[in-house]
N, C-alpha and C positions, 0 to 999 in steps of 0.2 A: 355475482351481483356487482352493480356499478357503484363502487365506493373508492375512497382514496387509497385504501390499502391494496386493493386488487389492481388499481391503475398503476401503483408503484411496482407491484410484483411483475406485471406484464411489461412495463417499461424496462425494468432491470433485466428481465429475461431477453429482451430484444437488443439490449445495449450492454451486455455483460462486461465486455472489455473496455468500454468507453469510460473516460474519466467523468465521474459525476461531480466531484468536489476537488477544487484546487485550494490548498490551504498552506500558503507559503511554499516551502519546498516539498511538502507532503501532497500526495494525490491518492484519491480513493476512486475505484471504478464503481459502476452501478452494481456489479456483482458483489463486490466487497460490502458496499453500503447495505444491500439487501441481506447479505449474510449476517452482518452485525445486528441489524434491526430484527431479523427473524430470531436470532439467538436471544435477544432481549425479550421478544414476545413470548418465547417458550419459557423463559425464566419467570416472567410476570405471571403466567398462567400456573406453572407448576410449583414455584417456590412461594409466590405471594397470593395464590388463589384468585387471581383477577378473573372476574366474570364479565361477560358482555355488558357494556354500559357503565362499568365502574370507572371512576375518575382517577386520573394520574396527573399530579402536578409536574410541571416542567419549569424549573427555576435555574436557568443557565445563561451564561454569557455566550456570545457567538463562538461556535466551534463546530467541527464536523459531528461531534457527539450530539449536538442539538438535533441535527437532521436524523441521525440514527435513532435517537430516543423518540422523536416525534413519530416516526413510522413504526418503531417497535411497539409503541402504545396502540397505534391504529391496527397493526397486524394482529395484536392480541384482542382486538375488538373493544379496547377501552376508549375512554373519552379524554382527550388532551385538555388539560387546564394550563394555558400558557400564562406565565407569570413574569412580570417586569423584573429584570434582575437588579434594578436600582432600588427596589423596595427594601424596607427594613423587615426583620423577622416579625415584628408586631403586625405590619401591614400584610405580609405574606400569610401569617397565621389566620387572619380573618378570611382570606380567600380560600385557604385550604379547609378551614372549618365550614364555611358556607357551602362549598362544593362537595364536602364530605369525601375529600380525596383519600384514597386508600394507601397510595404510594407517592413519594416525592423523588424525582430524579434531579440531582443537583451536582455540584462538583466539589473537589477537595478544598478549594480556596474559600468555600462557603461553609466549611464544617462547623464553625462556631455558630452560625445562624441556624443550620439544620439541627444542631444539638438543642438549641433553644426551642425550636419548633417541636421537636420530639418530646421535650419536657412539657410543652404547652398542650399538645394534642395527643391524647391517649391512643396508642395503637398505630401511629403513623410510621410507616416503614420508609427508609431512605436508601436509595441506590446512588452511588457516586459514579458519574459518567466515565471516570477513568477505569472503572471495573469492566467496561464493555470491551476494552482492548482491541485487538486486530482480528481479522478473520479472512480466510481465503474464500473466494466465491464458491468454491466446491464444498465448503463446510457448512453451508446454510442448512439448518434443520428443515425437514419437510413439514409444512404447515398446510392445513386445509384452507381453501379460499375463505376470506373474511366474509361473514354472513350478514353484515350490516346492510340494511336497505338504504337507498339513496337519501330518503327523507329522514333517516335517523341521525341523531346527534353525533358529531365528530369532534367538535372543538368548542371550548368555552373561553372567551377572552373577557377579562374583567375591565370595565371602564367606569371611572369614578362618576358619581352623579351629584346633583345639587343637594341631595340629602346627606352627603358626606360619606356614605357607605358605598363601596364599589358594587356594580351590578354586573352579573355574568351574562354577556351576550352569547346565546346558544346558536351555533352555526352547524348546519347539517352537511353531510357529504355532498348533496346536490348544490347547496349554497356555494360551497367552495369550488367544486369541480366546474360549475357553470361560470363562476367568476374567473377561474383560470382560463377557460376557453374564451371568454370575452376579452381578456387582456391579450391572449395569443393573437386574436383577430385584430384588435386595435393597433398593436405594435408590429403586426405582420411577422411574428416570431416563427423561427424554424428550429429543428434540432441542431442546426449548425451554430446557432447563437449561444453565447456564453453570458450568463447573468452575473454582473458584479453585485456582491452582497456586502454592504457596509452598514446598512441600517440594522438596528437590533432585531434579531430574528423573532423575539417575542411579540413585536409590534405587528398589528394586523396587516399593514401594507407590506412589510417585509415577509411576513409569514406566507401570504398568498403569492406575491409576485416573485420573491427571491428564493423561496423554499419549495412550496407545494407545486408551483408551476414547473420549475425545471425537473423536479424529481418524478412528476407524473407525465411529462411531455418529452423527456429525453434530452433536455438542455443541460449544459454544465454550469455549475455554480463556481464563480470565482469569489471565494470568501476572503475578504480583505482583512489581513491580520493587523496592520499598522495604519491607524487613522490620522495620525498627526506627525508632521504637518501634511497638508494636502498633497505635496509632491510624492509622499509615500504611497498614497492611494493611486496616483497616476502610475507610479513605478510598477505596482502590482497589476494594474489594468494592462499595462504594456507587456509585462512578463508573461501573463497568461491569456492575453488577447481577448479581453472581455469586450463584448459588442453592445451590451445594453446596461445602462446605469440608472437605477432608481435611487433617488436621494432627496434630501430636503433643501430648501432654498439657501441655507447658509453655505452649503458646499458649492452650489452653483455661483454664489457670489465670489467665493474664494477662487474658483476655477476661472471665472471671467476676468479676474485680475492677475492671473498667473501666466507664465510663459510655458505653453504646452508644446509637446513634441509634434511635428508636422504629420507624423504617421500614426496618430492616435487611432486605435482600432474601433472606437465607439461609433455606432451608426445611429443610435437614438438614445436620448436621455428623458426621463420622466420625473416630474417633481410632485411631491405629495406631502401630507402630514401637517403642512402649514401653508399660508398664502404665499404665493410667489410675487414679490414686489416687481412692479413694471420696470423699474430701473435695472433690476438684476436680469430680467428676461432680455431687455434691450442690449445690455452690455454683453451677455452671453451670446446672443445672436450675432453681434458685431465682431466679437473677439474670438469666438470658438467656432460658430457656424454649424454645429451639429444640431439637428432638430431637438428642441427642448419642449416637451409636452406637459402642460400642467393638467392635473386631474383632481378629482374630489371623491371622497367617500368617508365612511365611518366604520368602526368595528362592527356595528350593527348591520352593515351592508356588505360584509364579507371580504374586503371593504370597498372595492372599486365600484363607483357608480357612473363616472363619466371621465372622458379624456378629450383634450383638444385633438383633432384628427391628425394622423401622420401625413396624410395627403389632403388637399383641400384647405379651406380657410382656417387659419389659426387666429383667434381673436384675443389680442393682449387684454388682460384683465378678466377674461372669462376662464372658467374651468372646463369648458368644452360641451360636448354633446353626450347624451347617455349612451352607454355601451349597449350592445344588442340585447334585447329582452328586458331592458330597464326603461322606466318612464318617470318623468318629473311632472309635478304640478306645484303651483304656488297657492297656498291657502291663507285666508284671513283667520282671525281668532275664532270665528264662528264655524270654521271648517268648510268654508265656501271657496271654490276655485276662483282665483283672481285672473284677470286678462293679462295679455302680453305687456311687459314693461312695468307692471305694478309689483311692489315689494311685499313680500309676506313670508310665511314659513315654507321652507323647502321640504316637500313631501316626495317620497320615493316608493315606487312599486316595481316588483320584478323578482326574478329568481334569486337575487342576492339578499333579499330582506330576511333577517334572522328569524328563527323559530320563536323567539321571545327571550325574556330575561330569566335566568335560572332561579327557581324557587321564589319568584317575585311577580305574582299575578297582577298586583296593583300597578307596578311600573310598566309591565307589558301592556296592560289595558290603556295606559296613558300614552304609550309610544306608538301603538299600532291600532289604526282605525280601519277596519275592513282589511283590504289588501295593502294599505298605505302605511309606510313608516314616517313618522313625524320627526324630522331631524333636529328641530330646535335651532337650526341655522336660518338666517334671514337672507333672501336674495330675490332675483327676478329672472325671467326668461325673455330673451329678445325675439324678434320676429322670425329668426332662423332656428330657434330652439336651443340656442347656447345659454348656458347657465352662468349667472353672475352672483357671487356671494358678497353681500354688502355688510354683514355683521356676523359675528360668531355667536356660538351658544352664549346665552346670557351669563355674563360675568366670567366666563371661562378664559383662562390664560393659556398661551402656548409658549413653553420654555424649551428652546432647542427642538421644536417639533413635537414635543410631548405635552398632552393635555394636563393642565393643573386646575383643579376646581377649588375656588376660594372657600366654599363652605366646609370642605374637608379640613383645610388648614385652620379655619376659624374655630372649628370644634376642638382642635388640639390646643390652640392658643388660649381658649377659655379655661383649659385645665390648669393653667399657670396661676399660681396664687397672686392675687392683687389686680387681675385683669377684670375690669367692669364691662367694657365694650370692646369688640374686635371686628375688624373688617379687613379683608385682603383685596388689594387691587394690583393692577399691573401698570408699569410704565414702559412704553415701547422703546426698545433699543434697536436701531436699524440693523445691527449686526447679529444680535443674539435673540431677538424676539422680545417677549414680555419679561420684564424684570419684576420679581415678586416684592411687594411692599406690604408690610403688616402695619395697619393703623390701629392703635390701641388707646383706650382711655382707662386710667387707673381707678381702682376703687378708692373711696374717700379715705384719706390718710395713708394710702399705700405709696411706696417709693419703688416704682418699677425700674429694674435695671435691664437695659437693652441686651447686654452681653449674656446675662443670666437667662433671659427669655430665649435668645437664639440657641444657647447651649441646651436648654430644655427641649427645644424643637428638634435639635439635631439628633437626639436619641429616639424621636418619635416619627420622623418623616424622612423620606428619601431625599438625598442631597439636592436633586434638581427642584424640589418643591420648597426648599428653604428660602425665607425672605432674605433679600439682599440688604434691606433697610427696615428699621423699625421707626415709625413715625408716631410719637406720642402727642395726644391732644387732651385737653380737659374734658371735652365731650365730642362725640362724633356728630357731624351734621345730619339732621333728619328732616323729612318733609312733614306735612301737617298730620299725616296718619301715623307718624312715628317710624317710618321706614328709613333706614340709613341711606343717605344720598351718595352712592358710590361714584356717580359722575363728578360730584364736587370733590370727593376724596382723590380721584384720579388727577384732577386739575392741580390740587395742592401738592400731591406726591410728585407729579411731573416737574413742578416748579422747584421743589426742594431737591429732588434727585439730581437735577441738572446743574445745581449750584457748584 
């Protein structure tokens, strides 16, 4: 059957001695990667009783073990639940409970967190990735071909929503395989290419482009061990001759201002996860000269929906043209298609659109109308079909390329004693993206302490979500219907933040 597991098995058989993963001074062949993954699959079935369709959480930092674990779950016919490794145990606990994950694969450095999760979730089994060890390609256990159909669920990626509770985007084998094939075509990739992987593997962009694509299409992964400073990234790219670099705008800003070696092996770079500022694109084009293609997508679209073309016109400020098999329309609030040049909600149709949200029919019904996924992003199409994004999801912030949803933070802030009103806004920093600002009004007679509030939030939220500033006000500004005016708060916060 055509599924991710069987594609990986076939690719490993064809490329048994080829290096699949470069990790500093370590190297793993496709044969070794398959052997380790197959050993994990056998263990999941025999020791943990994993049945087809059972969910397995993957809570890891970037490492070769992430790749082995991902495919071990798929070879066992399980469903991967990819979890942001920056989240706190409380946040991870919700995801594991909602997905009813049977097993969690983590690492020794997270032992304190996994112990807390096991205390919280009855029956949760934990495997530390260090247990997977090494394996010779000849040691792979014999496994029958994975029986998952292409339309069956392979991966759940949780994305926060305006309700404050994360939603699990369900992606099928077909969603992901077709997205991989689309990216292969767009970037004109071949098995000779080597994919630099420095983005977090749990992220949908990295998962598809940097992990699933190489491992099912026979490319090598150059997994970057040292991210700071940028010269370390370049050193590893040079050492292992990476040819493709998917990254976020902050890195391209740094590279555009760096002295790069003349024999850099990169032939194409692609930018995603956050808007690429025009001045960064211009500086990169002038100082580096390697094609830098901005694209767009969401976890719910597997994730790639479009790219600026490698050949042909690249339009600065645009996120490009839809990949093969994907269509865009721009809708108004009544669900009517708008003409060229008019702004409205970006709606996406194609093989990449998710199956729906796990265990959440209401959210699925709101997001998918017929064959169309309603992105929540605002934009327009020009006369050539290029997509331009003019606004992001309502109130959403982007912190170092990762989505932060104010409602989620506000719900936690309201748990702090003495808070009467709370609203979270962002102040844009040209280098770091949105900086989180918590606007709070104290209850009558309460004496709110900013430091105490931040300490409280630190135990409840991932570090990247934490406010950089608390802005206290007697009352938060509201409109005539009582809705908090976040536009006004952003103006006030921007003024105070820059003082």
